[in-house]
A tleap script that builds the chain and sets N, CA, C and O, in Angstrom:
source leaprc.protein.ff14SB
mol = sequence {
  NMET PHE PRO ASN LYS LYS VAL GLN LYS LEU
  VAL GLY SER LYS ILE GLN VAL GLU MET LYS
  GLY ASP GLN HIE ILE LEU GLU GLY THR LEU
  LYS SER VAL ASP ASP TYR LEU ASN LEU HIE
  LEU MET ASP ALA THR GLU ILE LEU ASP GLY
  GLU ARG LEU ARG SER LEU GLY SER VAL VAL
  LEU ARG GLY ASN ASN VAL ILE LEU ILE ILE
  PRO VAL GLU CASP
}
set mol.1.N position { 47.972 170.637 69.342 }
set mol.1.CA position { 49.184 170.060 68.802 }
set mol.1.C position { 50.384 170.682 69.523 }
set mol.1.O position { 50.396 171.884 69.788 }
set mol.2.N position { 51.385 169.866 69.837 }
set mol.2.CA position { 52.575 170.342 70.525 }
set mol.2.C position { 53.452 171.150 69.571 }
set mol.2.O position { 53.514 170.845 68.380 }
set mol.3.N position { 54.132 172.179 70.084 }
set mol.3.CA position { 54.954 173.033 69.211 }
set mol.3.C position { 56.025 172.265 68.443 }
set mol.3.O position { 56.280 172.568 67.278 }
set mol.4.N position { 56.660 171.266 69.083 }
set mol.4.CA position { 57.730 170.556 68.369 }
set mol.4.C position { 57.181 169.744 67.191 }
set mol.4.O position { 57.880 169.585 66.191 }
set mol.5.N position { 55.960 169.231 67.281 }
set mol.5.CA position { 55.350 168.506 66.163 }
set mol.5.C position { 55.061 169.467 65.006 }
set mol.5.O position { 55.249 169.127 63.838 }
set mol.6.N position { 54.610 170.654 65.349 }
set mol.6.CA position { 54.308 171.667 64.340 }
set mol.6.C position { 55.583 172.107 63.624 }
set mol.6.O position { 55.585 172.282 62.406 }
set mol.7.N position { 56.664 172.286 64.379 }
set mol.7.CA position { 57.940 172.695 63.797 }
set mol.7.C position { 58.526 171.559 62.962 }
set mol.7.O position { 59.130 171.816 61.921 }
set mol.8.N position { 58.363 170.322 63.391 }
set mol.8.CA position { 58.888 169.190 62.626 }
set mol.8.C position { 58.240 169.102 61.245 }
set mol.8.O position { 58.857 168.599 60.306 }
set mol.9.N position { 57.008 169.583 61.111 }
set mol.9.CA position { 56.345 169.598 59.810 }
set mol.9.C position { 56.983 170.608 58.862 }
set mol.9.O position { 56.767 170.548 57.651 }
set mol.10.N position { 57.770 171.539 59.409 }
set mol.10.CA position { 58.430 172.565 58.595 }
set mol.10.C position { 59.788 172.124 58.055 }
set mol.10.O position { 60.416 172.868 57.301 }
set mol.11.N position { 60.254 170.929 58.426 }
set mol.11.CA position { 61.554 170.445 57.946 }
set mol.11.C position { 61.535 170.412 56.422 }
set mol.11.O position { 60.615 169.870 55.810 }
set mol.12.N position { 62.565 171.002 55.824 }
set mol.12.CA position { 62.651 171.108 54.373 }
set mol.12.C position { 62.109 172.418 53.839 }
set mol.12.O position { 62.270 172.719 52.656 }
set mol.13.N position { 61.457 173.213 54.708 }
set mol.13.CA position { 60.886 174.497 54.308 }
set mol.13.C position { 61.812 175.637 54.703 }
set mol.13.O position { 62.682 175.485 55.561 }
set mol.14.N position { 61.608 176.777 54.061 }
set mol.14.CA position { 62.350 177.982 54.408 }
set mol.14.C position { 61.636 178.658 55.577 }
set mol.14.O position { 60.418 178.833 55.553 }
set mol.15.N position { 62.409 179.039 56.609 }
set mol.15.CA position { 61.839 179.694 57.795 }
set mol.15.C position { 62.682 180.904 58.175 }
set mol.15.O position { 63.829 181.042 57.751 }
set mol.16.N position { 62.089 181.775 58.983 }
set mol.16.CA position { 62.803 182.871 59.634 }
set mol.16.C position { 62.740 182.625 61.127 }
set mol.16.O position { 61.724 182.166 61.650 }
set mol.17.N position { 63.847 182.938 61.819 }
set mol.17.CA position { 63.933 182.690 63.260 }
set mol.17.C position { 64.387 183.957 63.960 }
set mol.17.O position { 65.395 184.556 63.587 }
set mol.18.N position { 63.629 184.366 64.989 }
set mol.18.CA position { 64.023 185.485 65.835 }
set mol.18.C position { 64.620 184.903 67.112 }
set mol.18.O position { 64.030 184.023 67.740 }
set mol.19.N position { 65.798 185.403 67.492 }
set mol.19.CA position { 66.519 184.889 68.653 }
set mol.19.C position { 66.462 185.891 69.805 }
set mol.19.O position { 66.248 187.083 69.585 }
set mol.20.N position { 66.653 185.406 71.037 }
set mol.20.CA position { 66.718 186.264 72.221 }
set mol.20.C position { 67.895 187.233 72.112 }
set mol.20.O position { 68.961 186.876 71.610 }
set mol.21.N position { 67.688 188.459 72.588 }
set mol.21.CA position { 68.766 189.426 72.688 }
set mol.21.C position { 69.367 189.850 71.368 }
set mol.21.O position { 70.493 190.347 71.342 }
set mol.22.N position { 68.658 189.670 70.279 }
set mol.22.CA position { 69.202 189.983 68.967 }
set mol.22.C position { 68.123 190.663 68.138 }
set mol.22.O position { 66.975 190.218 68.117 }
set mol.23.N position { 68.492 191.735 67.460 }
set mol.23.CA position { 67.519 192.410 66.602 }
set mol.23.C position { 67.537 191.824 65.200 }
set mol.23.O position { 66.701 192.177 64.368 }
set mol.24.N position { 68.475 190.939 64.933 }
set mol.24.CA position { 68.605 190.332 63.616 }
set mol.24.C position { 67.682 189.121 63.531 }
set mol.24.O position { 67.360 188.486 64.535 }
set mol.25.N position { 67.271 188.824 62.307 }
set mol.25.CA position { 66.474 187.629 62.035 }
set mol.25.C position { 67.325 186.714 61.161 }
set mol.25.O position { 68.014 187.181 60.254 }
set mol.26.N position { 67.279 185.443 61.429 }
set mol.26.CA position { 67.985 184.470 60.605 }
set mol.26.C position { 66.981 183.774 59.699 }
set mol.26.O position { 65.902 183.380 60.140 }
set mol.27.N position { 67.345 183.624 58.424 }
set mol.27.CA position { 66.483 182.942 57.464 }
set mol.27.C position { 67.266 181.828 56.807 }
set mol.27.O position { 68.423 182.012 56.427 }
set mol.28.N position { 66.638 180.668 56.671 }
set mol.28.CA position { 67.292 179.540 56.023 }
set mol.28.C position { 66.332 178.377 55.894 }
set mol.28.O position { 65.170 178.456 56.294 }
set mol.29.N position { 66.838 177.302 55.330 }
set mol.29.CA position { 66.049 176.086 55.156 }
set mol.29.C position { 66.230 175.196 56.378 }
set mol.29.O position { 67.352 174.853 56.750 }
set mol.30.N position { 65.111 174.826 56.999 }
set mol.30.CA position { 65.154 173.983 58.193 }
set mol.30.C position { 65.533 172.560 57.795 }
set mol.30.O position { 64.784 171.876 57.096 }
set mol.31.N position { 66.696 172.129 58.248 }
set mol.31.CA position { 67.203 170.792 57.913 }
set mol.31.C position { 66.727 169.757 58.929 }
set mol.31.O position { 66.342 168.647 58.562 }
set mol.32.N position { 66.758 170.136 60.234 }
set mol.32.CA position { 66.303 169.203 61.270 }
set mol.32.C position { 65.951 169.968 62.538 }
set mol.32.O position { 66.348 171.118 62.728 }
set mol.33.N position { 65.194 169.297 63.399 }
set mol.33.CA position { 64.784 169.853 64.692 }
set mol.33.C position { 64.682 168.690 65.673 }
set mol.33.O position { 64.326 167.577 65.285 }
set mol.34.N position { 64.996 168.946 66.951 }
set mol.34.CA position { 64.878 167.886 67.950 }
set mol.34.C position { 63.808 168.250 68.979 }
set mol.34.O position { 63.118 169.259 68.834 }
set mol.35.N position { 63.675 167.424 70.016 }
set mol.35.CA position { 62.635 167.622 71.026 }
set mol.35.C position { 62.827 168.895 71.848 }
set mol.35.O position { 61.877 169.379 72.464 }
set mol.36.N position { 64.042 169.441 71.864 }
set mol.36.CA position { 64.322 170.680 72.603 }
set mol.36.C position { 64.198 171.908 71.710 }
set mol.36.O position { 64.533 173.017 72.126 }
set mol.37.N position { 63.718 171.716 70.487 }
set mol.37.CA position { 63.578 172.751 69.464 }
set mol.37.C position { 64.914 173.366 69.056 }
set mol.37.O position { 64.962 174.516 68.618 }
set mol.38.N position { 66.006 172.596 69.199 }
set mol.38.CA position { 67.262 173.003 68.589 }
set mol.38.C position { 67.062 172.890 67.086 }
set mol.38.O position { 66.533 171.889 66.604 }
set mol.39.N position { 67.481 173.907 66.341 }
set mol.39.CA position { 67.228 173.963 64.908 }
set mol.39.C position { 68.533 173.895 64.132 }
set mol.39.O position { 69.526 174.502 64.532 }
set mol.40.N position { 68.539 173.161 63.027 }
set mol.40.CA position { 69.668 173.135 62.100 }
set mol.40.C position { 69.191 173.785 60.811 }
set mol.40.O position { 68.318 173.253 60.124 }
set mol.41.N position { 69.775 174.955 60.481 }
set mol.41.CA position { 69.417 175.682 59.265 }
set mol.41.C position { 70.532 175.560 58.240 }
set mol.41.O position { 71.712 175.641 58.578 }
set mol.42.N position { 70.152 175.368 56.997 }
set mol.42.CA position { 71.098 175.360 55.873 }
set mol.42.C position { 70.909 176.654 55.094 }
set mol.42.O position { 69.809 177.207 55.053 }
set mol.43.N position { 71.979 177.132 54.480 }
set mol.43.CA position { 71.950 178.352 53.661 }
set mol.43.C position { 71.364 179.528 54.439 }
set mol.43.O position { 70.566 180.300 53.907 }
set mol.44.N position { 71.767 179.657 55.701 }
set mol.44.CA position { 71.233 180.711 56.571 }
set mol.44.C position { 71.818 182.073 56.196 }
set mol.44.O position { 72.992 182.195 55.846 }
set mol.45.N position { 70.965 183.086 56.280 }
set mol.45.CA position { 71.401 184.465 56.085 }
set mol.45.C position { 70.885 185.304 57.240 }
set mol.45.O position { 69.856 184.993 57.840 }
set mol.46.N position { 71.609 186.366 57.542 }
set mol.46.CA position { 71.254 187.278 58.621 }
set mol.46.C position { 70.533 188.482 58.013 }
set mol.46.O position { 71.010 189.067 57.041 }
set mol.47.N position { 69.390 188.848 58.583 }
set mol.47.CA position { 68.572 189.939 58.057 }
set mol.47.C position { 68.366 190.984 59.149 }
set mol.47.O position { 68.045 190.643 60.288 }
set mol.48.N position { 68.550 192.264 58.799 }
set mol.48.CA position { 68.294 193.382 59.710 }
set mol.48.C position { 67.511 194.435 58.945 }
set mol.48.O position { 67.973 194.922 57.913 }
set mol.49.N position { 66.336 194.792 59.438 }
set mol.49.CA position { 65.460 195.781 58.804 }
set mol.49.C position { 65.178 195.455 57.338 }
set mol.49.O position { 65.164 196.348 56.490 }
set mol.50.N position { 64.954 194.171 57.043 }
set mol.50.CA position { 64.624 193.745 55.699 }
set mol.50.C position { 65.801 193.643 54.747 }
set mol.50.O position { 65.622 193.274 53.586 }
set mol.51.N position { 67.000 193.961 55.213 }
set mol.51.CA position { 68.199 193.918 54.375 }
set mol.51.C position { 69.061 192.722 54.762 }
set mol.51.O position { 69.353 192.514 55.939 }
set mol.52.N position { 69.461 191.947 53.777 }
set mol.52.CA position { 70.315 190.787 54.029 }
set mol.52.C position { 71.741 191.268 54.289 }
set mol.52.O position { 72.363 191.902 53.436 }
set mol.53.N position { 72.253 190.952 55.497 }
set mol.53.CA position { 73.574 191.427 55.881 }
set mol.53.C position { 74.688 190.501 55.437 }
set mol.53.O position { 75.646 190.938 54.798 }
set mol.54.N position { 74.569 189.225 55.769 }
set mol.54.CA position { 75.631 188.279 55.415 }
set mol.54.C position { 75.086 186.861 55.359 }
set mol.54.O position { 74.058 186.535 55.953 }
set mol.55.N position { 75.807 186.038 54.629 }
set mol.55.CA position { 75.470 184.626 54.508 }
set mol.55.C position { 76.228 183.854 55.585 }
set mol.55.O position { 77.430 184.052 55.762 }
set mol.56.N position { 75.532 182.978 56.301 }
set mol.56.CA position { 76.141 182.225 57.396 }
set mol.56.C position { 76.361 180.753 57.055 }
set mol.56.O position { 77.119 180.067 57.743 }
set mol.57.N position { 75.714 180.264 56.011 }
set mol.57.CA position { 75.852 178.849 55.655 }
set mol.57.C position { 75.022 177.962 56.566 }
set mol.57.O position { 73.835 178.215 56.776 }
set mol.58.N position { 75.644 176.921 57.106 }
set mol.58.CA position { 74.964 175.975 57.986 }
set mol.58.C position { 75.115 176.420 59.441 }
set mol.58.O position { 76.233 176.642 59.906 }
set mol.59.N position { 73.992 176.551 60.167 }
set mol.59.CA position { 74.039 176.964 61.573 }
set mol.59.C position { 73.132 176.073 62.420 }
set mol.59.O position { 72.132 175.541 61.937 }
set mol.60.N position { 73.499 175.923 63.684 }
set mol.60.CA position { 72.668 175.223 64.655 }
set mol.60.C position { 72.255 176.246 65.707 }
set mol.60.O position { 73.103 176.926 66.285 }
set mol.61.N position { 70.953 176.354 65.954 }
set mol.61.CA position { 70.415 177.315 66.911 }
set mol.61.C position { 69.885 176.573 68.127 }
set mol.61.O position { 69.104 175.630 67.999 }
set mol.62.N position { 70.307 176.996 69.288 }
set mol.62.CA position { 69.872 176.354 70.527 }
set mol.62.C position { 68.421 176.724 70.824 }
set mol.62.O position { 68.056 177.900 70.795 }
set mol.63.N position { 67.612 175.735 71.103 }
set mol.63.CA position { 66.171 175.913 71.256 }
set mol.63.C position { 65.751 176.896 72.329 }
set mol.63.O position { 64.747 177.588 72.157 }
set mol.64.N position { 66.490 176.985 73.446 }
set mol.64.CA position { 66.051 177.888 74.517 }
set mol.64.C position { 66.341 179.348 74.188 }
set mol.64.O position { 65.949 180.230 74.953 }
set mol.65.N position { 67.014 179.632 73.074 }
set mol.65.CA position { 67.255 181.011 72.645 }
set mol.65.C position { 66.329 181.450 71.523 }
set mol.65.O position { 66.392 182.599 71.084 }
set mol.66.N position { 65.475 180.556 71.055 }
set mol.66.CA position { 64.553 180.873 69.966 }
set mol.66.C position { 63.303 181.528 70.545 }
set mol.66.O position { 62.696 181.006 71.479 }
set mol.67.N position { 62.923 182.680 69.980 }
set mol.67.CA position { 61.704 183.366 70.399 }
set mol.67.C position { 60.548 183.062 69.444 }
set mol.67.O position { 59.425 182.786 69.867 }
set mol.68.N position { 60.855 183.120 68.138 }
set mol.68.CA position { 59.784 183.036 67.140 }
set mol.68.C position { 60.274 182.314 65.900 }
set mol.68.O position { 61.389 182.556 65.438 }
set mol.69.N position { 59.448 181.425 65.356 }
set mol.69.CA position { 59.745 180.727 64.102 }
set mol.69.C position { 58.631 181.084 63.119 }
set mol.69.O position { 57.450 180.875 63.393 }
set mol.70.N position { 59.035 181.629 61.965 }
set mol.70.CA position { 58.075 182.088 60.963 }
set mol.70.C position { 58.300 181.334 59.656 }
set mol.70.O position { 59.386 181.426 59.083 }
set mol.71.N position { 57.301 180.587 59.163 }
set mol.71.CA position { 57.450 179.961 57.842 }
set mol.71.C position { 57.474 181.037 56.766 }
set mol.71.O position { 56.729 182.013 56.853 }
set mol.72.N position { 58.316 180.872 55.757 }
set mol.72.CA position { 58.436 181.848 54.669 }
set mol.72.C position { 57.709 181.302 53.452 }
set mol.72.O position { 57.953 180.178 53.014 }
set mol.73.N position { 56.808 182.122 52.911 }
set mol.73.CA position { 56.081 181.760 51.692 }
set mol.73.C position { 56.972 182.055 50.505 }
set mol.73.O position { 57.525 183.150 50.405 }
set mol.74.N position { 57.124 181.095 49.601 }
set mol.74.CA position { 57.948 181.315 48.402 }
set mol.74.C position { 57.146 181.955 47.290 }
set mol.74.O position { 57.682 182.210 46.211 }
savepdb mol mol.pdb
quit
């Protein structure tokens, strides 16, 4: 299965995203994803060492900067 199909199945779910060059993890609800794996997260928060630093609201993440996408179990 192609990665973008797998990620598209996560739309509406809570995920964590690790970005290039950043030690922070972003967590939020995946609103949409495109063929380039650009992600639109709603209610995003920034996490460092398990501690929530700040609320970011709605964010768009460029696909070529995404390293890892982790589904969050509720």
